[in-house]
C-alpha positions in Angstrom: 160.5 -208.3 -150.1 158.2 -205.6 -149.0 157.3 -207.5 -145.8 161.0 -208.1 -145.1 161.8 -204.4 -145.7 159.0 -203.3 -143.4 160.2 -205.7 -140.7 163.8 -204.4 -140.9 162.5 -200.8 -140.8 160.6 -201.6 -137.6 163.6 -203.2 -136.0 165.8 -200.2 -136.9 163.2 -197.8 -135.4 162.9 -199.7 -132.1 166.2 -198.6 -130.5 165.4 -195.0 -131.4 162.1 -195.2 -129.7 163.6 -196.7 -126.6 166.3 -194.1 -126.5 163.6 -191.3 -126.8 161.7 -192.8 -123.9 164.9 -192.9 -121.7 165.2 -189.2 -121.6 161.7 -188.4 -120.5 161.6 -186.4 -117.2 160.4 -189.2 -114.9 162.5 -192.1 -116.1 165.9 -191.0 -115.1 166.7 -192.1 -111.5 169.8 -189.9 -111.3 167.6 -186.8 -111.7 165.5 -187.9 -108.8 168.7 -188.3 -106.8 169.7 -184.7 -107.7 166.3 -183.5 -106.6 166.7 -185.3 -103.3 170.2 -183.9 -102.7 169.0 -180.3 -103.5 165.9 -180.6 -101.3 167.9 -182.0 -98.4 170.5 -179.2 -98.8 167.8 -176.6 -98.8 166.0 -178.0 -95.8 169.3 -178.2 -93.9 170.2 -174.7 -94.9 166.9 -173.2 -93.8 166.9 -175.2 -90.6 170.4 -174.1 -89.6 169.7 -170.5 -90.6 166.6 -170.4 -88.3 168.6 -171.8 -85.4 171.4 -169.3 -86.0 169.0 -166.3 -86.0 167.4 -167.5 -82.8 170.8 -168.0 -81.2 171.9 -164.5 -82.1 168.6 -163.1 -80.8 169.1 -165.0 -77.5 172.6 -163.5 -77.3 171.1 -159.9 -77.6 168.4 -160.7 -75.0 170.9 -162.2 -72.6 173.2 -159.1 -72.8 170.2 -156.7 -72.4 169.1 -158.4 -69.2 172.5 -158.6 -67.5 175.1 -156.1 -66.4 177.7 -157.4 -68.9 179.3 -154.4 -70.5 180.6 -156.4 -73.5 179.2 -155.7 -77.0 177.2 -158.5 -78.7 180.0 -159.3 -81.2 182.4 -160.1 -78.4 180.3 -163.0 -77.1 180.8 -166.6 -78.1 177.0 -167.2 -78.5 176.7 -164.5 -81.2 179.7 -165.8 -83.2 178.4 -169.3 -83.0 175.1 -168.0 -84.5 177.1 -166.2 -87.2 179.0 -169.3 -88.1 175.7 -171.3 -88.3 174.2 -168.5 -90.4 177.0 -168.7 -93.0 176.8 -172.5 -93.0 173.0 -172.4 -93.6 173.3 -169.8 -96.4 175.9 -171.9 -98.1 173.6 -174.9 -97.9 170.7 -173.0 -99.5 173.1 -171.6 -102.2 174.5 -175.0 -103.1 171.0 -176.5 -103.3 170.2 -174.4 -106.4 172.9 -176.2 -108.3 171.2 -179.6 -107.9 167.4 -179.2 -108.0 165.1 -177.1 -110.1 164.4 -173.5 -109.0 160.7 -174.1 -108.6 161.4 -176.9 -106.1 163.9 -175.1 -103.9 162.1 -171.8 -103.5 159.0 -173.1 -101.7 161.2 -175.0 -99.2 161.9 -171.7 -97.4 158.8 -172.6 -95.3 161.1 -174.9 -93.3 162.6 -171.8 -91.7 159.2 -170.6 -90.5 158.3 -174.1 -89.2 161.7 -174.3 -87.3 161.2 -170.8 -85.8 157.7 -171.7 -84.6 159.0 -174.9 -83.0 162.0 -173.2 -81.4 159.7 -170.4 -80.0 157.4 -173.0 -78.4 160.2 -175.0 -76.9 162.0 -172.0 -75.3 158.9 -170.4 -73.8 159.9 -168.7 -70.5 156.4 -168.0 -69.1 154.3 -170.4 -67.1 151.2 -171.8 -68.8 148.6 -174.5 -68.2 147.9 -177.3 -70.7 144.5 -175.8 -71.7 145.9 -172.4 -72.2 148.8 -173.8 -74.2 146.5 -175.7 -76.6 144.2 -172.7 -77.0 147.1 -170.4 -77.7 149.2 -172.6 -80.0 146.6 -174.7 -81.7 147.0 -172.6 -84.9 150.8 -173.0 -84.8 150.4 -176.8 -84.6 147.9 -176.9 -87.4 150.1 -174.6 -89.5 153.2 -176.7 -88.9 151.3 -179.8 -89.9 150.0 -178.3 -93.1 153.4 -176.8 -94.0 155.1 -180.2 -93.4 152.6 -182.0 -95.6 153.0 -179.3 -98.3 156.8 -179.7 -98.2 156.4 -183.5 -98.7 154.2 -182.9 -101.7 156.6 -180.4 -103.1 159.6 -182.8 -102.9 157.6 -185.7 -104.2 155.8 -184.0 -107.1 158.3 -181.2 -107.8 159.6 -180.6 -111.3 162.3 -183.0 -112.5 164.0 -181.0 -115.3 167.8 -180.9 -115.2 170.4 -179.5 -117.5 174.1 -178.5 -117.2 174.5 -174.9 -116.1 177.0 -174.0 -118.8 177.6 -170.6 -120.3 176.0 -171.6 -123.6 172.8 -172.9 -121.9 172.4 -169.9 -119.7 172.9 -167.5 -122.6 170.4 -169.3 -124.7 167.8 -169.1 -121.9 168.6 -165.4 -121.4 167.8 -164.4 -125.0 164.8 -166.7 -125.4 161.5 -164.9 -126.2 159.5 -166.2 -123.2 162.0 -164.8 -120.8 162.4 -161.5 -122.7 158.6 -161.1 -122.6 158.5 -162.0 -118.9 161.3 -159.5 -118.2 159.4 -156.8 -120.1 156.2 -157.4 -118.0 158.2 -157.5 -114.8 160.1 -154.3 -115.5 156.9 -152.4 -116.3 155.2 -153.7 -113.2 158.2 -152.9 -111.1 158.4 -149.3 -112.4 154.6 -148.8 -111.8 154.9 -150.1 -108.2 158.0 -148.0 -107.5 156.2 -144.9 -108.9 153.2 -145.4 -106.6 155.5 -146.2 -103.7 157.8 -143.2 -104.1 155.6 -140.5 -105.6 152.1 -141.4 -104.4 153.2 -142.6 -100.9 151.5 -145.9 -101.4 153.1 -147.5 -98.3 150.9 -150.6 -98.5 152.5 -153.9 -97.4 151.5 -155.6 -100.6 153.2 -152.9 -102.7 156.4 -153.1 -100.8 156.5 -156.9 -100.6 155.7 -157.2 -104.3 158.7 -155.0 -105.1 160.7 -157.4 -102.9 159.2 -160.4 -104.7 160.1 -159.0 -108.2 163.6 -158.4 -107.1 163.8 -161.7 -105.4 162.8 -163.6 -108.5 165.8 -162.2 -110.3 168.0 -163.0 -107.3 167.1 -166.7 -107.3 167.4 -167.0 -111.1 171.0 -165.6 -110.9 171.8 -167.6 -107.8 170.9 -170.8 -109.7 173.1 -169.8 -112.6 176.1 -168.8 -110.5 175.8 -171.9 -108.3 175.3 -174.2 -111.3 178.3 -172.8 -113.2 180.5 -173.2 -110.1 179.5 -176.8 -109.7 180.2 -177.5 -113.4 183.6 -175.9 -113.0 184.4 -178.0 -110.0 183.5 -181.1 -112.0 186.2 -180.3 -114.6 184.4 -178.1 -117.2 185.5 -174.6 -116.4 182.8 -172.0 -116.8 184.3 -169.1 -115.0 185.8 -167.6 -118.1 182.4 -166.9 -119.6 181.2 -163.2 -119.3 177.7 -164.4 -118.5 179.0 -165.7 -115.2 180.1 -162.3 -114.0 176.9 -160.7 -115.4 174.8 -163.1 -113.3 177.1 -162.5 -110.3 176.7 -158.7 -110.4 172.9 -159.0 -110.9 172.7 -161.4 -108.0 174.5 -159.0 -105.6 172.6 -155.9 -106.8 169.1 -157.4 -106.6 169.9 -158.9 -103.1 171.0 -155.5 -101.8 167.9 -153.7 -103.1 165.7 -156.5 -101.9 167.2 -156.1 -98.4 166.6 -152.3 -98.6 162.9 -152.7 -99.3 162.6 -155.4 -96.6 164.1 -153.0 -94.1 161.6 -150.3 -95.0 158.7 -152.8 -94.7 159.9 -153.9 -91.2 159.7 -150.3 -90.0 156.1 -150.0 -91.0 154.5 -153.4 -90.4 154.7 -156.4 -88.1 157.2 -159.1 -88.7 154.5 -161.8 -88.8 152.7 -160.1 -91.7 156.0 -159.6 -93.6 156.8 -163.3 -93.1 153.5 -164.7 -94.4 152.7 -162.2 -97.2 156.3 -162.0 -98.3 156.6 -165.8 -98.5 153.5 -166.2 -100.6 154.3 -163.4 -103.0 158.0 -164.2 -103.3 157.4 -168.0 -103.9 154.7 -167.3 -106.5 156.8 -164.9 -108.5 160.0 -167.0 -108.2 158.2 -170.1 -109.4 156.9 -168.1 -112.4 160.4 -166.9 -113.2 161.9 -170.4 -112.9 159.2 -171.8 -115.2 159.9 -169.1 -117.7 163.7 -169.0 -117.6 164.7 -172.6 -116.9 161.6 -174.2 -118.3 161.2 -176.2 -115.1 157.8 -177.7 -115.9 158.6 -178.8 -119.5 157.5 -182.4 -120.0 155.6 -182.6 -116.7 152.2 -184.3 -116.7 149.0 -182.7 -115.3 149.0 -184.8 -112.2 152.5 -183.7 -111.1 151.7 -180.1 -111.8 148.4 -180.2 -109.8 150.0 -182.0 -106.9 152.8 -179.5 -106.8 150.3 -176.6 -106.8 148.5 -178.3 -104.0 151.7 -178.6 -102.0 152.4 -174.9 -102.5 148.9 -174.0 -101.3 149.2 -176.1 -98.2 152.6 -174.5 -97.5 151.1 -171.1 -98.0 148.2 -171.8 -95.6 150.6 -173.4 -93.0 152.9 -170.3 -93.0 149.9 -168.0 -92.7 148.5 -169.9 -89.7 151.9 -170.0 -88.0 152.6 -166.3 -88.4 149.1 -165.3 -87.5 149.4 -166.8 -84.1 152.4 -164.7 -83.1 151.9 -161.9 -80.6 152.2 -158.4 -82.0 154.8 -156.4 -80.1 153.6 -153.3 -78.3 156.0 -150.4 -79.0 157.5 -148.9 -75.9 156.8 -145.2 -75.6 158.1 -143.5 -72.4 156.3 -140.4 -71.3 157.1 -137.4 -69.1 154.5 -136.0 -66.7 153.8 -132.3 -67.5 153.8 -131.3 -63.8 157.3 -132.7 -63.4 158.9 -130.3 -65.9 160.5 -127.1 -64.7 158.6 -124.0 -65.6 155.3 -125.9 -66.2 152.3 -125.5 -63.9 150.5 -128.5 -62.6 147.9 -129.7 -65.1 146.5 -132.6 -63.1 143.8 -130.5 -61.5 142.5 -129.5 -64.9 142.3 -133.1 -66.0 144.9 -132.7 -68.7 147.5 -135.2 -67.4 149.7 -137.0 -69.9 149.4 -140.7 -69.1 150.8 -143.8 -70.7 148.7 -146.2 -72.9 146.5 -148.2 -70.6 146.7 -151.2 -72.9 150.4 -151.6 -72.5 151.6 -154.3 -70.2 154.5 -152.1 -68.9 154.9 -148.4 -68.4 158.1 -146.7 -67.4 158.0 -144.2 -64.6 154.4 -144.8 -63.5 153.0 -146.2 -60.2 149.6 -147.9 -60.2 147.0 -146.3 -58.0 145.1 -148.9 -56.1 142.7 -146.7 -54.3 139.6 -147.9 -56.2 140.8 -146.1 -59.3 141.7 -149.0 -61.7 141.9 -146.8 -64.8 144.1 -143.9 -63.5 147.8 -144.0 -63.1 149.6 -141.6 -60.8 153.0 -140.5 -62.0 155.9 -140.9 -59.7 157.1 -137.7 -58.0 160.8 -136.9 -58.5 162.8 -134.1 -56.8 163.6 -131.4 -59.4 166.2 -128.8 -58.8 165.9 -125.4 -60.4 168.6 -124.3 -62.8 170.6 -121.2 -61.5 170.2 -118.4 -64.0 171.2 -115.6 -61.6 174.4 -114.9 -59.8 176.6 -117.8 -58.7 176.0 -117.1 -55.0 172.3 -117.0 -55.2 170.4 -120.2 -55.2 166.6 -120.7 -55.5 164.6 -123.4 -53.8 163.8 -126.4 -55.9 160.4 -126.6 -57.5 157.7 -128.3 -55.6 156.0 -131.1 -57.5 152.3 -131.1 -56.8 150.7 -134.5 -56.2 147.7 -135.8 -58.0 144.4 -135.0 -56.2 142.4 -138.1 -55.5 139.2 -136.1 -55.3 138.9 -136.1 -59.1 
């Protein structure tokens, strides 16, 4: 009897065990399908966004180099880029509803890869094969590392999925790990903002870390809003929950403040530095927020976590190499020769001439002196007419512009 009872007990426990195994993270094929759909939507969105931005840039450059009096928003090229930009952003937005947050965020490296490839294809200057390889070898290596890192991210990314219902999002929002994370993030954000505003700590790491902290909240709310919209489209209405509108307002507010800090960083630092450092900081903070709020890595084994971390590191290194190879733009600073100003005496004879930066490739209003003087530029002489301060019938001769003496 005891043997029969034990056998019956084992038979009763067998279906329960198999059912428990079926919900483990890596045994559900449909969850892998959702990961693939989300990853493909994110890659498509970032690729289309990169094409759109380059298309709009091409429209601005084409108008600046022609005599076309039209504004940029009246051209078909710019509107085509705007349409592609909206399409790409919609693709990235919808990708958050299918795949985990920690998988979608690092895939923004695709936009950097696409921009590098587009920039190489549409080069307008003449180059030799040796010069091309020497100049763009870092870009090729960076693209290769970023592509391999993206493959590792998709293959070994987290595979946790749950319905983005109002109850689930509210439960995550009031969980103690996320509340502790929010407390630490708010304290860190206030400290960074204090040093940035009061102590004038205009370091690129400080500004981009502020952007990353805001961006982590942006992606958390984006996934909640996108997920609730998809669940509503599937038949289970979620738009009547107050948490949906709370997340929507937080998404818009954090995105606006994030764009404000990015604009301030673009005025102080080069775009390549912002792209590389911003990508690394934003991805790291966003993955931390996703792992805390949505519990993305719950149930993942050590191998998948390590390979996912390796994919992130390779993507970081690839983006750094791609952006490091970009040329830094030289700001254009026009100058006025002091001897060409009315009422100012000629200062060239005293050696106090105001000259453009010799390192610049182009200088407006200057003629190069080729008389064995490679480091001196002679300003162009322009006729200057004196203003008439006296009576209307009396006119004074124009000022005579003294030429630069070559005996110096």
